[in-house]
N, C-alpha and C positions, 0 to 999 in steps of 0.2 A: 541498627537493625539492618540485616542484609536486604538488598533490594530484589525485587521480583524482576527476573531477566526476560520473561516471556509472558504474553497474554494472548488469548484467542477468544473467538466467539463464532457461532454458526447460525445460519438461517436457511430455510428452504425456499427456493425460488421456483416458481412454476414455469420452468423452461428447461430445455435439454442441456446437459453438461457442455456440449460443444459450443452452443450459443453463449452460455454464461462465460465460459473460458475465453471465447473470442472477444467479448466486451471487456473483461477484466484484464486481459493480457495486452491491451492497447493502452500504453501509458499516456497517450495524448487525450484519452477520454476519462481518466481517473478524476479529473476535476468535476465531473458531473455528479460524483457520488461522495467524494471525500470532503469532510468539513474544512480541511486545511489545504489540500492540493488544488492548484489552479490550472492543472494541465502540465504537459511536458513537450519537449522537443527531442525527437529521436536523432541521434548523431550517427551518420553513416547510412548504411543500407536500410531501407524501410520496406519490409515485406512481411509484416506480421512478427510476432515474438519469436525470438530464437536465443539460445544460450550464447552469451557474449554480447548481445545487443546493449548499447550504451544509450542512456537518455538523461536529460537534465530536467528535473521537476521543479516547477515554480510553486512556492508555498506561501501561505499567509495565516498568521494567528494574531488577531487584534490588529495593532498597528505594525507589527513585525512582519517583514517579508524576507524570504531567503530562497536560494536555489541549491539543489542537491544534484550530485552526479551519481547515477545508479547503473549497475550492470546486472542484466538478467542472468540468473544462475540455474533456473529450471523453466522449461517451456514444453510441457507435455500436454498437448491438446486434449481438453476434456477431463484432465486429471489434476494437473499441478502447474502453477506459475509462481515464480519467486524471483526476487531481486535483492541485491544488497546496496545499501547507501554508503558510499565511501568517500565523499567529499562534500563540503558545504561552504557557502559564502553568501554575502548579501546579494550581489547582482550576478556574480559568477562563482561557481564552486571551486575556490582556490585553496581551501584548507583541507588537505587529505586526512583520512583517518577512518577507522571502523566506527560506524555510527549505528546502523540498524539493518535488520533483514526483515523483509515483508514476504509472506507466503500466502498463497491461496490454494486451497484444495477443493476439488469438485467430486462429489459422489452422487451417482444416480440413485434416487429414491423414488418411491411410488409417486408418480405424477410430477416429478421435477428433479431438482438438484440441490443437495445440501452443500452450501458454500461455507467453508471455514477460512477465516482470515486470521493470520498469526503474525504478531509483531515480536521480534526478538531484539533485545538491547545488545548491540555488539561492542559497547564501550567497556569491555572487560578489563582493560588496563586502568580504568578510572577507579580510585578507591570509592567505596560506597558513600562515605560522608561527602566527598566532593561531587559525585553524581547526584546525590539527593539534594544538596544545596543548589546546584545548577538547575536541576529539574524543577524545584519549587519556585525558583525565580522565573524560569522560562514558561511555566504553566500556571502561574499565579496560585501557588500553594499545593500543587499535587506532585507526586512522582510521575515519571513518564509512563510507568506501567498503569497507574490509575487513569491518567489522562488518555492514553492510547486505548484503554478498554472502552471509554466513551466514544472515541473517534471510530473505532471498529464497529461498534453497534450502529452508529449513525450511517457509516458507509454501507453496511449490509442492508439496512432498512431502505436507504435511497436506491441502492442497486435493485433490490426486490421490486420496489414501486415502479422504477423505470422499465425494467424488463417485462413485468407483468402488464404494464399499460401499453406496450408496443406489440405488434403482431409477432408471434413466435417464429414465423418463417422469414422475418425481415433479415436481409443480409447485413452482416457487420460492416462497419466503416473502417477499413484498414488502409 
């Protein structure tokens, strides 16, 4: 069966698109919302998100821990933030390769922002049977598309709860 290469979900957050963008485009804060990410370290200049910014994300799933190297590919304040994951490793991201792209879109709606999170599987060179076998071992029985669908929903719900619980005019921590 051919694999699903991309999944997405959306949620409306009662906050301005610029505030939601500021929070989601700071990779050091992603651990607050993501069920797997434990934060990140920005490599090089640290001044808010910009195309070409590189960061290393720390991740955990059950007993497994790993680090990824990511590069920001879109940084359009209040509209779009995206990055590609292009290296992975246990403690340091030493194994290069196309892994995934994460994208966040922000759309002003009445009273808030519709946030859409999109995961795209960049392992296009992997045969489907190999990707499906690896995915099921790494996620305890799921494809990455199925698994990421749940992660996206959790991330969006946590983001919504956090931003709606804090004052709307609070300055982002960058």
